[in-house]
C-alpha positions as CSV (number, residue, x, y, z in Angstrom):
1,M,0.0,0.0,0.0
2,A,1.2,3.5,-0.8
3,M,-0.1,7.0,-0.4
4,L,-1.8,8.3,-3.6
5,V,-2.8,11.8,-4.5
6,V,-4.9,12.6,-7.6
7,V,-5.6,16.2,-8.7
8,T,-8.2,16.9,-11.4
9,E,-9.2,19.9,-13.4
10,A,-12.3,20.2,-15.7
11,V,-13.1,16.5,-15.6
12,P,-16.7,15.1,-16.0
13,P,-18.7,14.4,-12.8
14,R,-18.7,10.7,-13.5
15,L,-14.9,10.5,-13.1
16,R,-15.1,12.5,-9.9
17,G,-17.7,10.0,-8.6
18,R,-15.5,7.1,-9.7
19,L,-12.5,8.5,-7.9
20,A,-14.5,9.1,-4.7
21,V,-15.2,5.3,-4.6
22,W,-11.5,4.6,-3.9
23,L,-10.2,7.9,-2.5
24,L,-11.2,10.7,-0.2
25,E,-11.9,14.1,-1.8
26,V,-10.3,16.5,0.6
27,R,-10.8,19.6,-1.6
28,A,-12.6,20.1,-4.8
29,G,-10.8,17.9,-7.4
30,V,-8.1,16.7,-4.9
31,Y,-8.3,13.0,-3.9
32,V,-6.0,11.1,-1.4
33,G,-5.8,7.5,-0.3
34,D,-3.6,4.6,0.6
35,V,-4.0,2.0,-2.1
36,S,-2.2,-1.0,-3.6
37,R,-0.4,-0.9,-7.0
38,R,-3.2,-2.8,-8.6
39,I,-5.9,-0.3,-7.4
40,R,-3.6,2.6,-8.5
41,E,-3.3,1.1,-12.0
42,M,-7.1,0.5,-12.2
43,I,-7.7,4.2,-11.1
44,W,-5.4,5.3,-13.9
45,E,-7.3,3.3,-16.4
46,Q,-10.5,5.0,-15.3
47,I,-8.8,8.4,-15.6
48,N,-7.8,7.6,-19.2
49,A,-11.3,6.3,-20.1
50,L,-13.3,9.1,-18.4
51,A,-11.2,12.4,-18.2
52,E,-12.2,13.6,-21.7
53,E,-10.9,17.2,-22.2
54,G,-9.8,17.6,-18.5
55,N,-6.4,17.2,-17.0
56,V,-5.2,15.0,-14.2
57,V,-2.0,14.4,-12.2
58,M,-1.5,11.3,-10.1
59,A,1.4,11.1,-7.6
60,W,2.3,8.2,-5.3
61,A,4.9,7.3,-2.7
62,S,7.8,5.2,-4.0
63,N,11.4,4.4,-3.2
64,H,12.9,6.7,-5.9
65,E,15.3,9.4,-4.9
66,S,12.5,12.0,-4.8
67,G,10.3,9.6,-2.7
68,F,7.5,9.7,-5.1
69,E,6.5,9.2,-8.8
70,F,3.8,10.9,-10.9
71,Q,2.1,10.7,-14.2
72,T,-0.2,13.2,-16.0
73,Y,-3.2,13.1,-18.4
74,G,-4.4,15.9,-20.6
75,A,-3.0,19.3,-21.7
76,N,-1.5,21.6,-19.0
77,R,1.3,24.2,-18.9
78,R,3.2,22.0,-16.5
79,E,5.0,19.2,-18.4
80,P,6.9,16.2,-16.9
81,W,10.6,16.3,-17.8
82,D,13.3,13.7,-17.1
83,H,16.6,15.3,-16.1
84,D,19.5,12.9,-15.5
85,G,17.1,10.2,-14.3
86,L,15.1,12.6,-12.0
87,R,11.6,13.4,-13.0
88,L,10.9,17.2,-12.8
89,V,8.2,19.6,-14.0
90,R,8.8,22.4,-16.4
91,F,6.5,25.1,-17.5
92,L,5.5,25.6,-21.2
93,P,5.3,29.2,-22.4
94,F,1.9,30.9,-22.6
95,E,0.1,30.5,-25.9
96,T,-0.6,33.8,-27.6
97,N,-3.4,34.1,-30.1
């Protein structure tokens, strides 16, 4: 079992309801829980199937140097970036129209 945090933006209510089955919604769109790897992977499958145009980040405790891992779904200015084996986040420039 490992601590899991899921943060959602602009996702459909059915995904929020599905996440609330497994995790506690501590703030609007912010879910936390202590789940197994199998449940974490099942939650990620639900996110991929139901998030539509929204965006999601899922982070969990691990034995990496940083102490956690994360993955993202959907468009966001924050982009995961691997730097010498360490996973960081970089900001994309603002889009101008």
